[in-house]
C-alpha beads as a LAMMPS data file, in Angstrom:
LAMMPS data file: protein, C-alpha beads

495 atoms
494 bonds

1 atom types
1 bond types

-500.0 500.0 xlo xhi
-500.0 500.0 ylo yhi
-500.0 500.0 zlo zhi

Masses

1 110.0

Atoms # bond

1 1 1 -19.558 -4.240 14.841
2 1 1 -17.593 -3.893 11.561
3 1 1 -17.942 -0.687 9.575
4 1 1 -19.719 -0.915 6.232
5 1 1 -19.319 1.151 3.086
6 1 1 -22.731 2.724 3.719
7 1 1 -21.944 3.576 7.350
8 1 1 -18.675 5.219 6.337
9 1 1 -20.313 7.346 3.665
10 1 1 -23.163 8.375 5.977
11 1 1 -20.854 9.179 8.903
12 1 1 -18.518 11.383 6.864
13 1 1 -21.416 13.150 5.129
14 1 1 -23.016 14.007 8.477
15 1 1 -19.720 15.096 10.068
16 1 1 -18.673 17.391 7.230
17 1 1 -21.788 19.534 7.722
18 1 1 -21.535 21.132 4.314
19 1 1 -17.736 21.409 4.164
20 1 1 -16.027 20.241 0.986
21 1 1 -13.737 17.201 1.171
22 1 1 -10.656 17.395 -1.060
23 1 1 -8.673 14.171 -1.489
24 1 1 -5.174 14.424 -2.985
25 1 1 -3.032 11.502 -4.163
26 1 1 -0.431 10.726 -6.772
27 1 1 -2.507 7.873 -8.214
28 1 1 -5.899 8.726 -9.666
29 1 1 -9.015 6.651 -8.842
30 1 1 -10.109 6.397 -12.496
31 1 1 -7.878 6.329 -15.542
32 1 1 -8.561 6.645 -19.277
33 1 1 -6.493 4.809 -21.883
34 1 1 -6.552 4.326 -25.621
35 1 1 -7.286 0.802 -26.878
36 1 1 -6.542 1.391 -30.535
37 1 1 -8.844 4.278 -31.441
38 1 1 -11.289 3.490 -28.660
39 1 1 -11.029 5.140 -25.243
40 1 1 -11.662 2.904 -22.236
41 1 1 -11.620 3.671 -18.518
42 1 1 -10.862 1.574 -15.476
43 1 1 -10.905 1.945 -11.714
44 1 1 -7.556 1.806 -9.955
45 1 1 -7.008 -1.364 -7.924
46 1 1 -5.771 -0.124 -4.561
47 1 1 -6.799 -0.102 -0.924
48 1 1 -6.792 3.686 -0.971
49 1 1 -9.356 3.861 -3.778
50 1 1 -11.449 1.116 -2.162
51 1 1 -11.632 3.137 1.058
52 1 1 -12.053 6.682 -0.202
53 1 1 -14.097 6.230 -3.386
54 1 1 -17.382 5.585 -1.470
55 1 1 -16.668 8.603 0.748
56 1 1 -16.028 10.781 -2.290
57 1 1 -19.273 9.559 -3.848
58 1 1 -21.328 10.175 -0.724
59 1 1 -20.215 13.783 -0.164
60 1 1 -19.622 14.953 -3.750
61 1 1 -15.916 15.359 -2.981
62 1 1 -13.135 16.585 -5.209
63 1 1 -10.222 14.205 -5.856
64 1 1 -6.970 15.691 -7.173
65 1 1 -4.430 13.308 -8.738
66 1 1 -1.817 12.952 -11.458
67 1 1 -3.428 12.299 -14.825
68 1 1 -1.220 9.463 -16.031
69 1 1 -3.411 7.707 -18.613
70 1 1 -2.630 8.304 -22.291
71 1 1 -6.290 9.309 -22.880
72 1 1 -6.732 11.286 -19.662
73 1 1 -6.789 14.652 -21.415
74 1 1 -9.922 13.678 -23.298
75 1 1 -13.278 14.623 -21.715
76 1 1 -11.876 17.004 -19.080
77 1 1 -12.711 20.699 -18.834
78 1 1 -10.232 23.556 -19.064
79 1 1 -9.096 22.922 -15.464
80 1 1 -8.576 19.211 -16.062
81 1 1 -11.769 18.193 -14.249
82 1 1 -14.326 15.519 -15.049
83 1 1 -17.112 13.839 -13.130
84 1 1 -16.500 10.278 -11.979
85 1 1 -17.176 7.412 -11.992
86 1 1 -17.479 7.953 -15.756
87 1 1 -20.667 5.891 -15.878
88 1 1 -22.487 7.532 -12.941
89 1 1 -20.891 10.949 -12.168
90 1 1 -20.991 11.211 -8.368
91 1 1 -17.948 13.392 -7.614
92 1 1 -15.235 15.397 -9.322
93 1 1 -11.737 14.299 -10.325
94 1 1 -9.209 16.989 -11.144
95 1 1 -6.158 15.786 -12.997
96 1 1 -2.790 17.451 -12.533
97 1 1 -0.591 17.323 -15.638
98 1 1 3.106 16.561 -15.246
99 1 1 5.857 16.623 -17.850
100 1 1 8.050 13.581 -18.430
101 1 1 10.899 15.425 -16.725
102 1 1 8.721 16.070 -13.682
103 1 1 7.600 12.433 -13.493
104 1 1 11.208 11.284 -13.775
105 1 1 12.419 13.702 -11.118
106 1 1 9.498 13.717 -8.674
107 1 1 8.178 10.132 -8.903
108 1 1 10.965 7.906 -10.235
109 1 1 13.594 10.198 -8.749
110 1 1 13.101 11.716 -5.326
111 1 1 10.008 9.786 -4.171
112 1 1 11.276 6.346 -5.147
113 1 1 15.053 6.660 -5.168
114 1 1 15.386 8.842 -2.072
115 1 1 12.356 8.627 0.248
116 1 1 11.438 5.000 -0.512
117 1 1 14.830 3.379 0.267
118 1 1 15.406 5.836 3.122
119 1 1 12.159 4.695 4.772
120 1 1 12.608 0.945 4.234
121 1 1 15.326 -0.982 6.015
122 1 1 16.175 -3.031 2.933
123 1 1 19.824 -1.969 2.625
124 1 1 19.575 -0.003 -0.600
125 1 1 21.420 3.309 -0.464
126 1 1 19.146 6.276 -1.223
127 1 1 20.092 8.617 -4.063
128 1 1 19.697 12.294 -3.187
129 1 1 20.052 14.300 -6.387
130 1 1 19.379 18.023 -6.255
131 1 1 17.488 18.006 -9.566
132 1 1 15.204 15.242 -8.262
133 1 1 14.464 17.288 -5.153
134 1 1 13.700 20.387 -7.243
135 1 1 11.166 18.431 -9.308
136 1 1 9.684 16.951 -6.132
137 1 1 9.237 20.431 -4.647
138 1 1 7.785 21.808 -7.894
139 1 1 5.258 18.982 -8.232
140 1 1 4.177 19.259 -4.598
141 1 1 3.557 22.954 -5.250
142 1 1 1.538 22.068 -8.358
143 1 1 -0.711 19.807 -6.281
144 1 1 -1.009 22.501 -3.604
145 1 1 -1.925 25.125 -6.217
146 1 1 -4.657 22.836 -7.538
147 1 1 -6.032 22.463 -4.005
148 1 1 -5.984 26.228 -3.443
149 1 1 -7.817 26.861 -6.708
150 1 1 -10.572 24.484 -5.623
151 1 1 -11.111 25.888 -2.123
152 1 1 -14.548 27.303 -1.479
153 1 1 -15.486 30.004 1.030
154 1 1 -16.036 27.455 3.826
155 1 1 -13.745 25.347 5.994
156 1 1 -12.771 22.746 3.426
157 1 1 -10.997 19.575 4.528
158 1 1 -7.925 18.284 2.687
159 1 1 -6.787 14.652 2.926
160 1 1 -3.312 14.054 1.411
161 1 1 -2.012 10.586 0.662
162 1 1 1.497 9.203 1.016
163 1 1 5.163 10.044 0.669
164 1 1 4.794 11.632 -2.759
165 1 1 3.181 14.703 -1.168
166 1 1 5.291 15.447 1.891
167 1 1 5.591 19.141 0.978
168 1 1 2.040 19.812 -0.233
169 1 1 0.645 20.917 3.150
170 1 1 3.485 23.435 3.532
171 1 1 2.505 25.165 0.298
172 1 1 -1.213 25.003 1.076
173 1 1 -0.742 26.559 4.517
174 1 1 1.549 29.284 3.144
175 1 1 -1.471 30.629 1.274
176 1 1 -4.331 29.380 3.465
177 1 1 -3.060 29.148 7.070
178 1 1 -6.433 28.084 8.479
179 1 1 -6.931 25.201 6.029
180 1 1 -7.433 21.817 7.707
181 1 1 -5.000 19.318 6.194
182 1 1 -4.191 15.732 7.105
183 1 1 -1.706 13.334 5.501
184 1 1 -1.514 9.558 5.753
185 1 1 1.997 8.134 5.238
186 1 1 1.572 4.652 3.759
187 1 1 5.160 3.425 4.216
188 1 1 7.380 3.029 7.307
189 1 1 9.058 6.003 8.965
190 1 1 12.761 5.295 9.651
191 1 1 14.499 5.860 12.957
192 1 1 16.159 9.202 13.608
193 1 1 19.694 7.923 12.961
194 1 1 18.734 6.721 9.474
195 1 1 16.727 9.821 8.585
196 1 1 19.522 12.231 9.509
197 1 1 21.443 11.409 6.293
198 1 1 18.739 13.082 4.184
199 1 1 20.017 16.411 2.803
200 1 1 16.450 17.776 2.690
201 1 1 15.470 16.510 6.152
202 1 1 14.386 19.909 7.469
203 1 1 12.270 20.684 4.423
204 1 1 10.545 17.273 4.598
205 1 1 9.843 17.579 8.317
206 1 1 8.548 21.133 7.967
207 1 1 6.315 19.970 5.142
208 1 1 4.858 17.142 7.194
209 1 1 4.416 19.296 10.292
210 1 1 2.309 21.740 8.271
211 1 1 -0.402 19.070 8.438
212 1 1 -2.878 19.168 11.300
213 1 1 -3.007 15.356 11.446
214 1 1 -0.261 12.973 10.371
215 1 1 -1.085 9.273 10.237
216 1 1 1.127 6.167 10.114
217 1 1 0.215 2.480 10.110
218 1 1 1.598 1.573 13.531
219 1 1 2.578 3.277 16.776
220 1 1 6.237 2.325 16.288
221 1 1 6.438 4.504 13.167
222 1 1 4.733 7.343 15.066
223 1 1 7.413 7.088 17.746
224 1 1 10.167 7.057 15.115
225 1 1 8.754 10.258 13.661
226 1 1 8.501 11.985 17.043
227 1 1 12.097 11.026 17.865
228 1 1 13.215 12.344 14.480
229 1 1 11.515 15.692 15.086
230 1 1 13.044 15.884 18.559
231 1 1 16.514 15.300 17.114
232 1 1 16.286 17.525 14.060
233 1 1 14.062 20.531 14.868
234 1 1 13.587 23.039 17.632
235 1 1 10.085 21.809 18.316
236 1 1 8.068 20.835 21.382
237 1 1 7.224 17.129 21.312
238 1 1 4.402 16.064 23.606
239 1 1 4.822 12.312 23.983
240 1 1 1.716 11.842 26.084
241 1 1 -0.535 13.574 23.554
242 1 1 1.583 12.356 20.604
243 1 1 1.774 15.824 19.106
244 1 1 4.358 18.323 17.875
245 1 1 4.227 22.084 18.353
246 1 1 6.422 23.740 15.720
247 1 1 6.461 27.478 15.011
248 1 1 3.133 27.867 16.771
249 1 1 1.370 25.091 14.835
250 1 1 0.298 21.800 16.406
251 1 1 0.337 18.486 14.528
252 1 1 -1.245 15.345 15.961
253 1 1 0.571 12.068 15.193
254 1 1 -1.595 8.939 15.225
255 1 1 -1.511 5.266 14.090
256 1 1 -4.220 4.164 11.650
257 1 1 -3.518 0.601 10.378
258 1 1 -4.978 0.355 6.878
259 1 1 -6.955 -2.698 5.828
260 1 1 -9.011 -4.297 3.044
261 1 1 -12.661 -4.563 2.031
262 1 1 -13.283 -7.819 3.901
263 1 1 -16.935 -8.215 2.886
264 1 1 -16.180 -7.425 -0.738
265 1 1 -13.409 -10.040 -0.861
266 1 1 -15.672 -12.614 0.819
267 1 1 -18.439 -11.948 -1.712
268 1 1 -16.009 -12.316 -4.596
269 1 1 -14.607 -15.557 -3.162
270 1 1 -17.937 -17.320 -3.569
271 1 1 -18.578 -16.349 -7.181
272 1 1 -18.582 -18.852 -10.018
273 1 1 -15.810 -16.910 -11.809
274 1 1 -13.422 -17.408 -8.896
275 1 1 -14.325 -21.057 -8.408
276 1 1 -13.771 -21.647 -12.117
277 1 1 -10.218 -20.265 -11.845
278 1 1 -9.578 -22.374 -8.719
279 1 1 -10.624 -25.520 -10.600
280 1 1 -8.346 -24.708 -13.550
281 1 1 -5.222 -23.830 -11.527
282 1 1 -3.719 -27.347 -11.575
283 1 1 -3.782 -27.099 -15.384
284 1 1 -2.538 -23.485 -15.484
285 1 1 0.396 -24.004 -13.110
286 1 1 3.219 -26.135 -14.414
287 1 1 4.548 -28.363 -12.961
288 1 1 2.145 -30.536 -10.956
289 1 1 2.075 -30.239 -7.171
290 1 1 0.537 -31.599 -3.997
291 1 1 1.271 -28.494 -1.920
292 1 1 1.099 -24.980 -3.322
293 1 1 3.143 -22.184 -1.764
294 1 1 2.057 -18.737 -2.922
295 1 1 3.758 -15.360 -3.020
296 1 1 1.944 -12.256 -4.304
297 1 1 4.069 -9.129 -4.362
298 1 1 4.854 -5.993 -6.244
299 1 1 8.284 -6.568 -7.748
300 1 1 10.293 -4.585 -5.237
301 1 1 13.532 -5.155 -3.322
302 1 1 11.701 -4.553 -0.025
303 1 1 9.503 -7.646 -0.464
304 1 1 12.118 -10.274 0.368
305 1 1 11.732 -12.165 -2.912
306 1 1 15.328 -13.384 -3.059
307 1 1 15.089 -14.550 0.562
308 1 1 11.869 -16.408 -0.269
309 1 1 13.510 -18.281 -3.149
310 1 1 16.526 -19.166 -0.997
311 1 1 14.190 -20.453 1.726
312 1 1 12.477 -22.799 -0.748
313 1 1 15.911 -24.066 -1.765
314 1 1 16.849 -24.659 1.887
315 1 1 13.481 -26.311 2.582
316 1 1 14.037 -28.842 -0.205
317 1 1 17.565 -29.509 1.039
318 1 1 16.380 -30.167 4.600
319 1 1 13.150 -31.966 3.729
320 1 1 13.929 -33.909 0.528
321 1 1 10.742 -35.951 0.866
322 1 1 8.854 -32.924 -0.506
323 1 1 10.775 -32.808 -3.771
324 1 1 8.319 -33.373 -6.571
325 1 1 5.426 -32.374 -4.286
326 1 1 5.842 -28.672 -3.423
327 1 1 5.753 -25.726 -5.814
328 1 1 6.164 -22.024 -5.070
329 1 1 4.112 -19.842 -7.384
330 1 1 5.557 -16.351 -7.078
331 1 1 3.245 -13.799 -8.666
332 1 1 4.792 -10.384 -9.270
333 1 1 3.542 -7.112 -10.709
334 1 1 6.266 -5.139 -12.477
335 1 1 7.040 -1.874 -10.739
336 1 1 9.279 1.149 -11.379
337 1 1 11.240 -0.808 -13.973
338 1 1 12.868 2.436 -15.185
339 1 1 14.851 2.557 -11.935
340 1 1 18.083 0.506 -12.335
341 1 1 17.720 -1.349 -9.007
342 1 1 14.335 -2.706 -10.088
343 1 1 15.535 -3.925 -13.475
344 1 1 18.486 -5.594 -11.748
345 1 1 16.086 -7.333 -9.341
346 1 1 14.081 -8.788 -12.243
347 1 1 17.239 -10.208 -13.805
348 1 1 18.447 -11.612 -10.474
349 1 1 15.124 -13.321 -9.724
350 1 1 15.002 -14.990 -13.121
351 1 1 18.588 -16.215 -12.693
352 1 1 17.999 -17.476 -9.136
353 1 1 14.769 -19.255 -10.073
354 1 1 16.514 -20.976 -12.977
355 1 1 19.449 -21.967 -10.753
356 1 1 17.186 -23.538 -8.092
357 1 1 14.940 -25.200 -10.665
358 1 1 17.962 -26.736 -12.418
359 1 1 19.190 -28.052 -9.078
360 1 1 15.980 -29.988 -8.356
361 1 1 14.422 -30.546 -11.778
362 1 1 13.295 -34.144 -12.369
363 1 1 10.519 -35.894 -14.312
364 1 1 9.090 -32.608 -15.537
365 1 1 8.867 -31.129 -12.024
366 1 1 10.630 -28.021 -10.730
367 1 1 9.955 -26.057 -7.532
368 1 1 9.656 -22.371 -8.523
369 1 1 7.274 -20.719 -10.974
370 1 1 7.952 -17.019 -11.409
371 1 1 4.878 -15.347 -12.901
372 1 1 5.508 -11.682 -13.733
373 1 1 2.439 -9.749 -14.901
374 1 1 0.708 -13.066 -15.613
375 1 1 -2.320 -12.433 -13.405
376 1 1 -4.174 -9.121 -13.197
377 1 1 -7.840 -9.657 -12.315
378 1 1 -9.226 -9.621 -8.785
379 1 1 -10.913 -12.991 -9.408
380 1 1 -7.564 -14.543 -10.315
381 1 1 -5.843 -13.322 -7.166
382 1 1 -8.770 -14.458 -5.037
383 1 1 -8.594 -17.907 -6.630
384 1 1 -4.842 -18.139 -6.017
385 1 1 -5.336 -17.261 -2.354
386 1 1 -8.000 -19.952 -1.997
387 1 1 -5.926 -22.613 -3.734
388 1 1 -2.715 -22.047 -1.744
389 1 1 -1.761 -24.269 1.168
390 1 1 0.656 -21.617 2.448
391 1 1 0.903 -17.913 1.608
392 1 1 4.418 -16.487 2.067
393 1 1 4.696 -12.779 2.908
394 1 1 8.416 -12.194 3.449
395 1 1 8.844 -8.409 3.317
396 1 1 12.141 -7.133 4.655
397 1 1 10.304 -3.999 5.784
398 1 1 6.711 -2.962 5.098
399 1 1 4.392 -0.263 6.360
400 1 1 1.555 -2.762 6.632
401 1 1 1.170 -5.276 3.729
402 1 1 -2.331 -5.795 2.414
403 1 1 -1.569 -9.128 0.706
404 1 1 -1.600 -10.782 4.138
405 1 1 -5.060 -9.379 4.844
406 1 1 -6.348 -10.213 1.355
407 1 1 -5.238 -13.830 1.769
408 1 1 -6.974 -14.147 5.136
409 1 1 -10.160 -12.483 3.841
410 1 1 -10.387 -14.763 0.812
411 1 1 -10.225 -17.971 2.887
412 1 1 -13.957 -18.536 3.239
413 1 1 -13.070 -22.205 3.817
414 1 1 -11.233 -21.147 7.016
415 1 1 -8.170 -23.090 5.877
416 1 1 -4.656 -22.250 4.754
417 1 1 -1.566 -20.979 6.566
418 1 1 -0.097 -17.476 6.506
419 1 1 3.687 -17.188 6.920
420 1 1 4.245 -13.518 7.712
421 1 1 7.340 -11.379 8.168
422 1 1 7.707 -9.819 11.590
423 1 1 8.809 -6.654 9.821
424 1 1 5.361 -5.866 8.408
425 1 1 2.807 -3.705 10.145
426 1 1 0.293 -6.524 9.618
427 1 1 2.281 -8.740 12.014
428 1 1 1.085 -6.495 14.884
429 1 1 -2.513 -7.521 14.133
430 1 1 -2.297 -11.022 12.621
431 1 1 -0.632 -12.729 15.568
432 1 1 -1.939 -16.165 14.539
433 1 1 0.192 -16.191 11.412
434 1 1 3.513 -18.020 11.515
435 1 1 5.710 -14.991 12.197
436 1 1 9.199 -15.169 10.686
437 1 1 12.411 -13.214 10.206
438 1 1 12.928 -13.268 6.406
439 1 1 16.660 -12.648 6.866
440 1 1 16.824 -16.052 8.637
441 1 1 16.624 -18.392 5.647
442 1 1 16.779 -21.522 7.823
443 1 1 13.971 -20.258 10.041
444 1 1 11.869 -19.400 7.006
445 1 1 12.463 -22.867 5.546
446 1 1 11.332 -24.439 8.821
447 1 1 8.205 -22.248 8.825
448 1 1 7.304 -23.591 5.385
449 1 1 7.554 -27.109 6.788
450 1 1 5.427 -26.191 9.817
451 1 1 2.818 -24.648 7.529
452 1 1 2.601 -27.686 5.271
453 1 1 2.383 -30.153 8.147
454 1 1 0.098 -28.142 10.446
455 1 1 -3.004 -30.155 11.530
456 1 1 -6.307 -29.073 10.022
457 1 1 -7.802 -28.132 13.396
458 1 1 -4.954 -25.743 14.152
459 1 1 -5.080 -24.224 10.659
460 1 1 -8.763 -23.491 11.146
461 1 1 -8.327 -22.126 14.665
462 1 1 -5.645 -19.689 13.540
463 1 1 -7.479 -18.657 10.365
464 1 1 -10.771 -17.999 12.153
465 1 1 -9.051 -15.682 14.621
466 1 1 -7.233 -13.784 11.866
467 1 1 -10.409 -13.440 9.806
468 1 1 -12.220 -11.976 12.808
469 1 1 -9.483 -9.359 13.177
470 1 1 -9.628 -8.292 9.522
471 1 1 -13.441 -8.305 9.455
472 1 1 -13.562 -5.989 12.466
473 1 1 -10.707 -3.710 11.395
474 1 1 -11.657 -3.301 7.744
475 1 1 -10.809 -0.582 5.228
476 1 1 -13.925 1.435 6.052
477 1 1 -13.023 1.607 9.723
478 1 1 -9.582 2.933 8.720
479 1 1 -11.075 5.693 6.571
480 1 1 -13.679 6.573 9.213
481 1 1 -11.048 6.817 11.952
482 1 1 -8.719 9.054 9.951
483 1 1 -11.346 11.442 8.618
484 1 1 -13.236 11.663 11.927
485 1 1 -9.993 12.488 13.772
486 1 1 -9.201 15.254 11.271
487 1 1 -12.728 16.638 11.678
488 1 1 -12.313 16.493 15.447
489 1 1 -9.114 18.551 15.167
490 1 1 -10.892 21.022 12.891
491 1 1 -13.787 21.494 15.308
492 1 1 -11.402 21.893 18.249
493 1 1 -9.468 24.647 16.468
494 1 1 -12.677 26.600 15.866
495 1 1 -13.564 26.641 19.571

Bonds

1 1 1 2
2 1 2 3
3 1 3 4
4 1 4 5
5 1 5 6
6 1 6 7
7 1 7 8
8 1 8 9
9 1 9 10
10 1 10 11
11 1 11 12
12 1 12 13
13 1 13 14
14 1 14 15
15 1 15 16
16 1 16 17
17 1 17 18
18 1 18 19
19 1 19 20
20 1 20 21
21 1 21 22
22 1 22 23
23 1 23 24
24 1 24 25
25 1 25 26
26 1 26 27
27 1 27 28
28 1 28 29
29 1 29 30
30 1 30 31
31 1 31 32
32 1 32 33
33 1 33 34
34 1 34 35
35 1 35 36
36 1 36 37
37 1 37 38
38 1 38 39
39 1 39 40
40 1 40 41
41 1 41 42
42 1 42 43
43 1 43 44
44 1 44 45
45 1 45 46
46 1 46 47
47 1 47 48
48 1 48 49
49 1 49 50
50 1 50 51
51 1 51 52
52 1 52 53
53 1 53 54
54 1 54 55
55 1 55 56
56 1 56 57
57 1 57 58
58 1 58 59
59 1 59 60
60 1 60 61
61 1 61 62
62 1 62 63
63 1 63 64
64 1 64 65
65 1 65 66
66 1 66 67
67 1 67 68
68 1 68 69
69 1 69 70
70 1 70 71
71 1 71 72
72 1 72 73
73 1 73 74
74 1 74 75
75 1 75 76
76 1 76 77
77 1 77 78
78 1 78 79
79 1 79 80
80 1 80 81
81 1 81 82
82 1 82 83
83 1 83 84
84 1 84 85
85 1 85 86
86 1 86 87
87 1 87 88
88 1 88 89
89 1 89 90
90 1 90 91
91 1 91 92
92 1 92 93
93 1 93 94
94 1 94 95
95 1 95 96
96 1 96 97
97 1 97 98
98 1 98 99
99 1 99 100
100 1 100 101
101 1 101 102
102 1 102 103
103 1 103 104
104 1 104 105
105 1 105 106
106 1 106 107
107 1 107 108
108 1 108 109
109 1 109 110
110 1 110 111
111 1 111 112
112 1 112 113
113 1 113 114
114 1 114 115
115 1 115 116
116 1 116 117
117 1 117 118
118 1 118 119
119 1 119 120
120 1 120 121
121 1 121 122
122 1 122 123
123 1 123 124
124 1 124 125
125 1 125 126
126 1 126 127
127 1 127 128
128 1 128 129
129 1 129 130
130 1 130 131
131 1 131 132
132 1 132 133
133 1 133 134
134 1 134 135
135 1 135 136
136 1 136 137
137 1 137 138
138 1 138 139
139 1 139 140
140 1 140 141
141 1 141 142
142 1 142 143
143 1 143 144
144 1 144 145
145 1 145 146
146 1 146 147
147 1 147 148
148 1 148 149
149 1 149 150
150 1 150 151
151 1 151 152
152 1 152 153
153 1 153 154
154 1 154 155
155 1 155 156
156 1 156 157
157 1 157 158
158 1 158 159
159 1 159 160
160 1 160 161
161 1 161 162
162 1 162 163
163 1 163 164
164 1 164 165
165 1 165 166
166 1 166 167
167 1 167 168
168 1 168 169
169 1 169 170
170 1 170 171
171 1 171 172
172 1 172 173
173 1 173 174
174 1 174 175
175 1 175 176
176 1 176 177
177 1 177 178
178 1 178 179
179 1 179 180
180 1 180 181
181 1 181 182
182 1 182 183
183 1 183 184
184 1 184 185
185 1 185 186
186 1 186 187
187 1 187 188
188 1 188 189
189 1 189 190
190 1 190 191
191 1 191 192
192 1 192 193
193 1 193 194
194 1 194 195
195 1 195 196
196 1 196 197
197 1 197 198
198 1 198 199
199 1 199 200
200 1 200 201
201 1 201 202
202 1 202 203
203 1 203 204
204 1 204 205
205 1 205 206
206 1 206 207
207 1 207 208
208 1 208 209
209 1 209 210
210 1 210 211
211 1 211 212
212 1 212 213
213 1 213 214
214 1 214 215
215 1 215 216
216 1 216 217
217 1 217 218
218 1 218 219
219 1 219 220
220 1 220 221
221 1 221 222
222 1 222 223
223 1 223 224
224 1 224 225
225 1 225 226
226 1 226 227
227 1 227 228
228 1 228 229
229 1 229 230
230 1 230 231
231 1 231 232
232 1 232 233
233 1 233 234
234 1 234 235
235 1 235 236
236 1 236 237
237 1 237 238
238 1 238 239
239 1 239 240
240 1 240 241
241 1 241 242
242 1 242 243
243 1 243 244
244 1 244 245
245 1 245 246
246 1 246 247
247 1 247 248
248 1 248 249
249 1 249 250
250 1 250 251
251 1 251 252
252 1 252 253
253 1 253 254
254 1 254 255
255 1 255 256
256 1 256 257
257 1 257 258
258 1 258 259
259 1 259 260
260 1 260 261
261 1 261 262
262 1 262 263
263 1 263 264
264 1 264 265
265 1 265 266
266 1 266 267
267 1 267 268
268 1 268 269
269 1 269 270
270 1 270 271
271 1 271 272
272 1 272 273
273 1 273 274
274 1 274 275
275 1 275 276
276 1 276 277
277 1 277 278
278 1 278 279
279 1 279 280
280 1 280 281
281 1 281 282
282 1 282 283
283 1 283 284
284 1 284 285
285 1 285 286
286 1 286 287
287 1 287 288
288 1 288 289
289 1 289 290
290 1 290 291
291 1 291 292
292 1 292 293
293 1 293 294
294 1 294 295
295 1 295 296
296 1 296 297
297 1 297 298
298 1 298 299
299 1 299 300
300 1 300 301
301 1 301 302
302 1 302 303
303 1 303 304
304 1 304 305
305 1 305 306
306 1 306 307
307 1 307 308
308 1 308 309
309 1 309 310
310 1 310 311
311 1 311 312
312 1 312 313
313 1 313 314
314 1 314 315
315 1 315 316
316 1 316 317
317 1 317 318
318 1 318 319
319 1 319 320
320 1 320 321
321 1 321 322
322 1 322 323
323 1 323 324
324 1 324 325
325 1 325 326
326 1 326 327
327 1 327 328
328 1 328 329
329 1 329 330
330 1 330 331
331 1 331 332
332 1 332 333
333 1 333 334
334 1 334 335
335 1 335 336
336 1 336 337
337 1 337 338
338 1 338 339
339 1 339 340
340 1 340 341
341 1 341 342
342 1 342 343
343 1 343 344
344 1 344 345
345 1 345 346
346 1 346 347
347 1 347 348
348 1 348 349
349 1 349 350
350 1 350 351
351 1 351 352
352 1 352 353
353 1 353 354
354 1 354 355
355 1 355 356
356 1 356 357
357 1 357 358
358 1 358 359
359 1 359 360
360 1 360 361
361 1 361 362
362 1 362 363
363 1 363 364
364 1 364 365
365 1 365 366
366 1 366 367
367 1 367 368
368 1 368 369
369 1 369 370
370 1 370 371
371 1 371 372
372 1 372 373
373 1 373 374
374 1 374 375
375 1 375 376
376 1 376 377
377 1 377 378
378 1 378 379
379 1 379 380
380 1 380 381
381 1 381 382
382 1 382 383
383 1 383 384
384 1 384 385
385 1 385 386
386 1 386 387
387 1 387 388
388 1 388 389
389 1 389 390
390 1 390 391
391 1 391 392
392 1 392 393
393 1 393 394
394 1 394 395
395 1 395 396
396 1 396 397
397 1 397 398
398 1 398 399
399 1 399 400
400 1 400 401
401 1 401 402
402 1 402 403
403 1 403 404
404 1 404 405
405 1 405 406
406 1 406 407
407 1 407 408
408 1 408 409
409 1 409 410
410 1 410 411
411 1 411 412
412 1 412 413
413 1 413 414
414 1 414 415
415 1 415 416
416 1 416 417
417 1 417 418
418 1 418 419
419 1 419 420
420 1 420 421
421 1 421 422
422 1 422 423
423 1 423 424
424 1 424 425
425 1 425 426
426 1 426 427
427 1 427 428
428 1 428 429
429 1 429 430
430 1 430 431
431 1 431 432
432 1 432 433
433 1 433 434
434 1 434 435
435 1 435 436
436 1 436 437
437 1 437 438
438 1 438 439
439 1 439 440
440 1 440 441
441 1 441 442
442 1 442 443
443 1 443 444
444 1 444 445
445 1 445 446
446 1 446 447
447 1 447 448
448 1 448 449
449 1 449 450
450 1 450 451
451 1 451 452
452 1 452 453
453 1 453 454
454 1 454 455
455 1 455 456
456 1 456 457
457 1 457 458
458 1 458 459
459 1 459 460
460 1 460 461
461 1 461 462
462 1 462 463
463 1 463 464
464 1 464 465
465 1 465 466
466 1 466 467
467 1 467 468
468 1 468 469
469 1 469 470
470 1 470 471
471 1 471 472
472 1 472 473
473 1 473 474
474 1 474 475
475 1 475 476
476 1 476 477
477 1 477 478
478 1 478 479
479 1 479 480
480 1 480 481
481 1 481 482
482 1 482 483
483 1 483 484
484 1 484 485
485 1 485 486
486 1 486 487
487 1 487 488
488 1 488 489
489 1 489 490
490 1 490 491
491 1 491 492
492 1 492 493
493 1 493 494
494 1 494 495
């Protein structure tokens, strides 16, 4: 039976037995911004917030995060705390303040120019600058100090999130050795041969092994991590238990595939707001089309956007009867544009889209619509998913990829085709998608043709099976599994 929001909150509340839950992430769950002279707040749109916000509400947790909104310093106390959600006050958010230099070095620098490309096999050389590492270390210590200041007298539980905080547990344990800390790593872990180029490899591994539980999306990434530890540290790796004993401290390594709020997406899909957007899409999207291909991605070089455009070009070359009938709507959210590689990608995509459109343009029709920051609301994305004949997820490397699961969840009509990269974690679960190698442009072009021509009965059969998988393995099950495993470790250590 699928987990519900209420079950998750109740289960964690009962299991904590009075212990405080401290959640730590780079991104905050609620953000305040100025709109002229008026201050407004919004909830972050992310799977992490969807999963952990109801837990935080249920147990009166404390959430520590970077205060990045331009109005975030308003309405906090002297420690940077405020009660959230701002309209109901059910738990505490503590904001950590970072300077521009720290953000540049820690976030745009080491996290996203060193760890990110190192972890993704997308053939971008990582940049390891000493000053970036120093900021990364300093900021991780700032987060750890905030955690330590908030500890109560009991056995508090700390849940760290993602590659921004690889060193936080190390600093927490240096001051509070018995603290129970778990970290979930939301991106892939590279193989040992790739990781060995990192100048700070020992520091990163020691930081991660200070956690009591370390989670990845899939077992393959767990194995990569264990092999890396075996190669780089004098540590005892227990492959059967999937654990590491390092300097007397044991860390459990486990896969926890993240997911989406299936029921919430289904409820949204049936609303009048979404149906209104669906009805208007043929007017919104220029040019006209009979078949809509859809891509929804953060604008990142790991997402295979160039390969997707080239595949559409090859598809139209090989199947000219679809010229004038098929349009790819590629929706992108701008990301990390201050990093040169990302700005270059934007320029390249615009140029490639224009080149392909010029090649096939006729009678007002062209095949590619590149929509950057054009859509932002959940209802709009849900409508796009419902309107698409084929959703193209072509990541070159991805920890999981929630777009694939969002698309499947939104298809209350049990129709549509998912073309999914084999190099996503989601491909391990959504086996009824058309699985592709995005580096094989010809194969990807053929998959587009298969998706467009697939009989209705087969589309439904595949979609029903995928929807059942996502419904069962939803975001609340992910959160319950991770937190319950960390609590299990905590109880075992007390025995």
